[in-house]
N, C-alpha and C positions, 0 to 999 in steps of 0.2 A: 647809291652814292648821292649825297644831297648837294644841291646847288641852289643858289639864289638866282632868281630870274632877272636877267638884265632888262632894261627898258627897251621894249621893242616897238619902234614906230610903226603905225599902221597907215597905209596909204588911203587916206579918205577920198582922194580923187577917183579911186577905182570903185565904181558903183555896181560892178557886175554881180549878178546873183549867182551863187554857187550851185551848179546842177550836175551832180555826179553822173557819169556815164559808164556803161559797161562795154568792155571789149568782147568781141566774138570769140576770143580765144580764152580758154579756162585752164588754169594749171591743175585743177582738180578733175581731170579727165578720168573717168572710171575705168577706161580700157587701157590706161597707161600704168605700168608697174614701176614703182620707184627704183627698184634694182636695175631696171633696163637702162637707166640713165647714169648709173654709177660709173665713174671713171675707172674704178678697179675692175668692173665687170667687162668693160669695153677695151681695156688696155691690152695690147698684143703681148706685153711682158707677162701678164697673168697666164697666158697660154703657151709661152715659149718653152721649148725643151731645154733652153739654156738656163731656165730658172733652177733646174735640179742638177745642172752639170757641175761636176767637181772643179771644172776649170774656172767657174765663176766664184769660187771660194777665195776670199781675199788671203786667208791664211795659207793657201796652197801657193800663192805667188811668191817668188824669190825677190821680187822688186819691193822696195820700201813704199809704203802707202803715200800717195800723193796728197799734198795739202789741199783740203776741201774748204772753200770759203764758207764761213759761217753766216747763215741767214736765219733771222728770228724776229719775233715781235719786239718792237722798241717802245711801244706805248699804245694806250687806248684812250679815245675820246668818248666820254660818257655824258649823254644828255637824255634823260628819260622823258621823251615827249612824242613817242610813236615810231613808226617805221622810217628809216632813212632810205630815200628813193634815188638821190642824185648826189654827185660829188663833182667838184672842179677845183683845180689847184693851180697856183702860180707862185713861184719862188717859195716863200715860207708861209703863204696864206692859203687856207683851205676853206672852201664853201660847201655847206651841206644843206640839202633840201629834204624835207620830211612831210608826212601827212598832216602835221600840225599847221601847215601854211607858212611856217617859219623858214627863213634862210639864215643860217648861222654862219658866222665868220670865225675861223680859228687861226691864230698866229703863233708860231712856234710851239704848237701842241697845247695852247691855251685858249679858252674862249675869249674872243676879242670884241665882237659886237654882234648884232642881229637886226634883221629887218623882216617885215611881214606883209604879205598880200592879203587883201580882204577876202579873195575867193580863189579856189583852186589849189589843191595840194601840189607840191613842187616835185615834178618827175624828171626834170632835166635842167642842167646848169651849164653855161659855157661863158668863158671870160674873153673879152676882146679889149685890150687896153684898159681904160678906166670905166669900161661898160661891162655890165653883167646881164646876160640874157637868160631868162628862166622860162621853162615850158611847164604848162599846168594842166590839171585834170579837166578844166573847163574848156579846153581847146584853144586857149590863147597863149601868146608869148608876151612876156613883160620885159621891159628894158629899164635897167637901173644904172645910175651913174655914181661912182665914188666921189665923195666930197673933196674938192680940190685943197682945202685946208685941213680937214679932219678925215683921214681915211677910214675911220670907224663909222662915218655917216654914209648911208646909201639912200639916194632919192630916186623914186620912180619917175622916169621922164617920158615913158611911152608904153603903149599897148599895140600889139600886131595881131590882127588888123585893127586899125583905128575905128572908133564908132562912126566917124564920117565916111570911111571907106565902106563899111558894112551897109550903112544907110544908102549911099550912092549905088552900090551893087544891087541892092534890093529894089530900088526905084528904076534904074536904067541898067539892067543886067548885061546888056551887050557892050557896055562901055567899061568893063572891068579893067581892060588894058587896051592901049591904042591899037586899033585895027585887028585885035585878036579875037579869037572865039571866046565865048563866055566860059568862065570856070569858077568854082567856088573859092573864095578867098579866106575862108575861115574853116578850121578843122572842126568836124562834128563829133569828135571823141578826144580822149586824152592825148596831149602832145607827149610822146614817150621819149624823144631824144632830139638833140640839136647838133649841128656841125657848121662851122663857118669856114669860108674861103676868103682869107684876108686880102689876097692879092686881087681878087675879082670883086670884092665887097659884097659877097653873097652869103646869106644865111639859109641853111637847109633845116627844115623841121620835118619830122616824121610822126605819124600818128597811128592810133588804134583804129582810126577810120579807114585804113588800108592805103592811105596816100602819103606822098611827101610833097612839101611845098617849097618854092624858092622865093626868097625875100631879098629886096634890094635894101641893104643896111642904111644907106644914106637917106632914103626917103620913107623907110618902113613899109614899102609897097610889096604886095604879093605879085610876082610877075609870072609865076607858072604853078600849076597843080597837076600832079601825076598820080593816076591810080596805078600803084606799083605792084600790089600783091592781092591775093585772095583772102588774106587774114591780117591781123594787127602787124604793123611795122614796128619793130622793137629796136632797131639800130640803124643809124645812118652815119656815113663818114664821107667828107669831101676829100678827093684825091688831088685837087687843084685843077686849074684850067677848065672849070665847068663840069668836071666829071664827079659823079657821086655814086656811092654804093649803099645798098640797103639790105637789111636782113629781116626776116619775117617769121611769124608763127605758122605760116603756111608750109614750112619746111624748106623753102628756098633760101640758101645761105646768102647769096649776093646777086645783085642785078646792077649792071653798070649803065649809065645814061650819058649821052654825049654832050657835047658843049651846047650852051644855050645861045646859039647864033642869032636868034630872033630877038634877044633881049638887048636893049641899048646899054651903053656903058653903065656899069653898076657900081663903080668905085666911089669911095666916100667923097 
């Protein structure tokens, strides 16, 4: 399906060099059989004695069949430019991120606009008001703002961590955060997922570097870094009140973490 490319603005202010990194987890594990992960193989209904029971035959029932809600595909959005890694939606607007480094915007199932980062394929997207947070392969989070007059325009307004914060941490590592122990403020591998706690003003980022980090949205500062798992962290979700859950390639489905009592007010 052919499409003409819209004009994609590139953020010239972002001078980061793209350096792909590898996760310690591989989907091509030779010891893993594809059939072992099949939902049909693992389903209890596949082994159930009721599967062959005459009582399960709809024709044997004297009751009229109940109305079943119809569910089906209502449309497809096609853009041939690589793998789609991330999605975020609000109302009738959908954002998609791919390995082309483009973030495309779809409105009412039609392509609406697009914007591009100079480095780092887009692995995570989250929407907060008129701001869009994107997580990238290069270990950084980028912040975009929707144009107040033209919603098709998206301008990059920040990077987390900032260059100044990285420089300050490298020169005076003990001063990463007031009175706290030193901790790394930048992910060393791909940012795989993002979650936001709107009430507390905290953004959570998880990475293939086995950590998740806590960011204060108002200042774009990293206020905590937690070594959460023994393998890549693939999912993170905020439950509110400073509680966050993570899922990892190490086989541990979720780990809960308590409130960040030592972090000063993080609200916007």
